[in-house]
C-alpha positions in Angstrom: 51.9 74.7 91.5 53.8 74.8 94.8 53.5 71.0 95.3 54.7 70.4 91.7 57.7 72.7 92.2 58.7 71.1 95.5 58.8 67.7 93.8 60.9 69.2 90.9 63.4 70.5 93.5 63.6 67.1 95.1 64.0 65.4 91.8 66.8 67.8 90.8 68.5 67.5 94.3 69.0 63.8 93.6 70.9 64.2 90.3 73.8 66.7 90.9 76.4 66.6 88.2 79.8 68.2 87.5 80.2 71.3 85.3 79.5 70.7 81.6 78.4 67.1 82.5 74.8 68.1 83.5 73.3 65.7 81.0 70.6 64.2 83.2 69.8 67.7 84.5 69.5 69.1 81.0 67.2 66.3 80.0 65.0 66.8 83.0 64.6 70.5 82.2 63.9 69.9 78.6 61.2 67.3 79.5 59.6 69.9 81.8 59.6 72.6 79.2 58.1 70.3 76.5 55.2 69.7 78.9 54.2 73.4 78.8 52.2 75.3 76.2 54.5 75.9 73.2 52.8 78.8 71.5 55.2 81.5 73.0 58.0 79.2 74.0 61.3 79.0 72.1 64.2 76.7 73.1 67.9 76.5 72.3 70.5 74.2 73.9 74.1 75.2 74.4 76.4 72.4 75.6 74.6 71.1 78.7 72.8 74.4 79.2 69.4 75.6 78.0 68.1 78.9 76.8 64.4 79.5 76.9 62.6 82.6 75.4 59.0 83.5 76.1 58.0 85.9 73.3 56.4 89.1 74.4 53.0 90.5 73.4 54.5 93.8 72.3 58.2 93.6 72.8 60.5 96.6 73.2 63.3 94.7 75.0 64.4 91.4 76.4 64.7 90.8 80.1 66.8 87.8 81.2 66.8 85.6 84.3 69.8 83.3 84.9 70.1 80.1 87.0 73.1 77.8 87.5 72.9 74.0 87.2 75.9 72.0 88.4 76.6 70.3 91.7 79.6 70.0 93.9 82.0 67.1 94.6 80.7 66.4 98.1 79.3 63.4 99.8 75.9 64.4 101.2 75.3 64.2 104.9 71.8 65.6 105.2 68.7 64.0 106.8 66.7 64.5 103.7 64.6 61.5 102.4 65.6 62.4 98.9 69.4 62.5 99.0 71.8 62.6 96.1 71.8 59.5 93.9 75.1 60.4 92.4 77.9 59.1 94.7 80.3 61.8 95.6 78.2 64.7 94.3 75.7 67.0 96.0 73.7 70.1 95.4 75.3 72.0 98.4 75.1 75.5 96.9 71.4 75.7 96.2 71.5 75.2 92.4 68.6 72.7 92.7 66.5 75.5 94.3 67.8 78.1 91.7 66.7 75.9 88.8 63.3 75.1 90.4 62.6 78.9 90.8 63.5 79.5 87.2 61.2 76.7 86.1 58.4 78.1 88.3 58.8 81.5 86.6 58.7 80.0 83.1 55.6 78.0 84.1 53.9 81.3 85.2 54.9 83.4 82.2 53.9 80.9 79.5 50.4 81.3 80.9 50.7 85.0 81.7 52.8 86.6 79.0 54.1 90.2 79.3 54.9 92.8 76.8 58.6 92.2 76.5 60.5 89.1 75.7 61.7 87.0 78.7 64.8 85.0 78.4 65.6 82.2 80.9 69.2 80.9 81.0 70.1 77.6 82.5 73.9 78.0 82.8 76.1 75.0 83.4 79.5 74.8 85.2 79.2 77.7 87.7 81.2 75.8 90.3 83.9 75.3 87.6 85.4 75.6 85.2 83.0 78.4 84.5 80.0 78.5 82.2 79.0 82.1 82.1 81.8 83.5 80.0 81.6 80.9 77.2 77.8 81.0 77.2 77.9 84.8 76.9 80.1 84.5 73.8 78.0 81.7 72.2 76.0 82.2 69.0 72.9 81.0 70.9 73.2 83.7 73.5 74.1 86.4 71.1 71.0 85.5 69.0 68.7 86.5 72.0 71.1 88.8 73.9 69.0 90.6 76.6 68.9 94.2 77.6 68.7 93.5 81.3 69.6 90.4 83.4 68.7 89.2 86.9 69.7 86.3 89.2 69.6 85.2 92.8 71.6 83.0 95.2 70.4 81.3 98.3 71.6 82.7 101.6 71.6 80.2 104.5 72.0 82.9 107.2 68.9 84.9 106.3 65.3 83.8 107.3 62.8 82.8 104.6 61.1 86.0 103.3 64.3 88.0 103.5 65.9 89.5 100.3 69.4 91.0 100.6 71.4 92.9 98.0 73.2 96.2 97.4 74.2 98.5 94.5 77.8 98.0 93.4 80.0 95.1 94.3 78.1 92.1 95.8 80.6 89.2 95.2 84.3 89.1 95.0 86.9 88.6 92.2 88.1 85.0 92.5 91.2 83.1 91.3 92.1 79.4 91.7 95.8 78.8 92.5 97.7 75.5 92.1 101.3 75.0 93.1 103.3 71.9 92.5 106.5 71.5 94.5 109.1 69.0 93.3 112.1 68.1 95.6 113.8 64.8 96.4 112.3 61.9 98.3 114.3 59.7 100.7 114.3 57.6 103.8 113.0 59.3 107.0 116.3 58.3 108.8 118.4 60.3 106.3 116.7 63.7 105.9 120.0 65.4 104.9 120.0 63.4 101.7 116.4 64.5 100.7 114.6 67.7 99.9 111.5 67.5 102.0 108.4 68.9 100.3 106.2 68.6 103.4 108.4 71.1 105.1 108.5 73.3 102.0 104.7 73.2 101.6 104.2 74.0 105.3 106.4 77.1 105.0 104.7 78.1 101.8 101.2 78.0 103.3 102.3 80.2 106.1 104.2 82.7 103.9 101.2 83.1 101.6 99.2 84.3 104.5 101.6 87.1 105.0 100.5 88.6 101.7 97.1 89.4 103.2 98.6 90.5 106.5 101.4 92.7 105.2 100.8 93.6 101.6 97.1 94.4 101.4 95.6 97.5 102.8 93.9 96.6 106.1 90.8 98.5 104.9 90.6 96.3 101.8 89.3 92.8 101.9 91.1 89.8 100.5 91.6 86.1 101.3 94.1 83.4 100.3 92.8 79.9 101.3 94.8 76.8 100.6 92.0 74.2 100.7 93.9 71.1 99.5 97.4 69.9 100.3 98.7 66.5 99.2 102.2 65.2 100.0 103.8 61.9 100.8 102.9 58.2 100.5 104.1 56.6 103.8 105.1 57.7 107.3 108.8 56.8 106.9 109.4 58.3 103.4 110.3 61.9 103.0 107.9 63.4 100.5 109.6 64.5 97.3 106.5 66.2 95.9 103.7 68.3 97.2 100.5 69.7 95.5 98.7 72.7 96.9 95.4 74.0 95.6 93.5 77.1 96.8 91.6 80.2 96.0 92.2 83.9 96.2 89.3 86.3 96.8 89.5 90.1 96.5 87.1 93.1 96.3 89.3 94.9 93.8 91.1 94.0 90.6 94.2 95.9 91.8 94.5 93.7 95.0 94.1 90.6 92.9 97.0 91.6 90.7 99.2 92.5 93.7 98.4 89.1 95.4 99.2 87.2 92.2 102.5 89.0 91.9 103.5 88.3 95.5 102.5 84.6 95.2 104.9 84.2 92.3 107.7 85.9 94.3 107.1 83.6 97.3 107.1 80.5 95.2 110.5 81.5 93.7 111.8 82.1 97.3 110.6 78.6 98.3 112.5 77.1 95.4 115.7 78.8 96.5 115.2 78.0 100.2 114.3 74.3 99.9 116.2 73.4 96.8 113.1 72.4 94.8 111.2 73.3 91.7 107.9 75.2 92.1 105.3 75.3 89.3 102.6 77.9 89.9 99.4 77.6 87.7 96.5 79.9 87.7 93.2 78.0 87.4 89.7 79.3 86.8 89.0 83.0 87.7 85.8 84.9 88.1 85.3 88.6 87.9 83.4 90.4 90.6 79.6 90.5 90.7 78.9 94.2 90.3 75.3 95.2 90.6 74.3 98.1 88.4 73.3 101.0 90.7 70.1 102.3 89.0 68.7 98.8 88.3 69.5 97.6 91.8 68.1 100.7 93.5 64.9 100.4 91.5 64.6 96.7 92.5 65.2 97.6 96.2 62.7 100.5 96.2 60.1 98.4 94.5 60.5 95.5 96.8 60.1 97.7 99.9 57.1 99.5 98.4 55.2 96.7 96.8 55.9 93.6 98.9 55.8 92.4 102.5 59.3 90.8 102.2 62.1 92.1 104.3 64.7 93.9 102.1 68.2 94.2 103.6 71.0 96.3 102.1 73.8 93.8 102.8 77.5 94.1 102.8 79.7 92.8 100.0 80.9 89.2 100.3 84.0 87.3 99.3 81.8 84.7 97.6 82.6 83.9 94.0 80.1 83.7 91.2 80.6 83.8 87.4 77.3 85.7 86.9 79.6 88.7 87.1 80.6 88.1 83.5 77.0 88.8 82.4 77.0 92.0 84.4 80.1 93.2 82.7 78.2 93.4 79.4 74.5 93.7 80.4 72.9 95.9 83.0 71.4 93.9 85.8 71.7 92.6 89.4 71.8 89.7 91.7 70.3 89.3 95.2 70.5 86.9 98.2 67.4 84.8 99.0 67.0 83.7 102.6 66.7 79.9 103.1 67.2 79.7 106.9 69.6 76.8 107.5 72.4 76.6 110.2 74.8 75.1 107.7 76.6 77.3 105.1 77.1 77.0 101.4 79.2 74.0 100.3 78.5 72.2 103.6 77.5 68.5 103.2 74.6 69.0 105.8 73.0 72.1 104.2 69.2 71.8 104.1 67.6 74.9 102.6 64.0 75.7 103.6 61.9 74.9 100.6 59.4 77.7 101.5 61.9 80.0 99.9 61.0 78.7 96.5 57.5 80.3 96.6 59.0 83.5 98.0 61.3 83.9 95.1 58.7 83.0 92.5 56.2 85.4 94.0 58.8 88.2 94.1 60.2 87.7 90.6 56.9 87.0 88.8 55.7 90.3 90.1 58.9 92.2 89.5 59.5 90.8 86.0 55.9 91.6 85.1 56.5 95.2 86.4 59.8 95.6 84.4 58.6 93.9 81.3 55.3 95.8 81.1 56.6 99.3 82.0 56.8 100.6 78.4 
């Protein structure tokens, strides 16, 4: 089984696709599922996602396991002999491993059914624009709505065999921010006749950082990152427009609202100071991933007691994940899976250790069997 799953991961690694465009990925998953015994297997598709239910022997509840599917707009720079075949896209956040683990769990449970129903969710568009919330609201999901839900995410910084999680908040609230500044272009020799949006954008980036430094409680955690700034067309033309794109991360909803309010005030100030027009648009936003205390504590206690894996109670992270929408409505939890690579998430050179796949499958086949057979 391990050899087959390693090949599956390598196949999936080569076909990263944008959110809600995971057509080749969906077809690959469906072909795999159709190769399995069908007597307890039920399938639904939703957009480019897949829902798989394995019917229980004596069901009292439904236990769900969710994986994400999409890739990132990155050009791969790994040394792997199976690089991305889709130019400009890469599985740089571990979704290829996540899907492979889910497929390994399904492969196990179709041959070894448990008492309760098991639901496996292949969710598209985690990287954007966000697939969890619309999947949660879909008829397909509501038809098989689970009583508990679990998920994992690879952790480059932890060794293989390490599991890290915590009760309560695990991942942050996130919010995309887009700002379009419109001034007046002109010749570089006549700056007094133009309204320079490179200068305005530079001031804006610096002022946004003061929100974190001077408006947020130092004991709270928050980030504003402007990851993309585009302005100008030529070295001797004063830029009449600038586009800034970024992300806000907070550990509390209250801090998020305060930051959004202050961002609006700052953009209005930039308009006045630099004689320009500023359009502030809020893009995709994800709520926090909040692990349910009892379920998470039971998972942690069981892992320490019943396995040889190292269980770490970690600190919260400012990572964003739309799995939080599931946890708003369904008791459950997420954990970090160590994959031991020096490069972080979203890095074009990340090469997760594939041995983590068998760790996750061993852990979750045993734990789901425990949970789904406890009544």
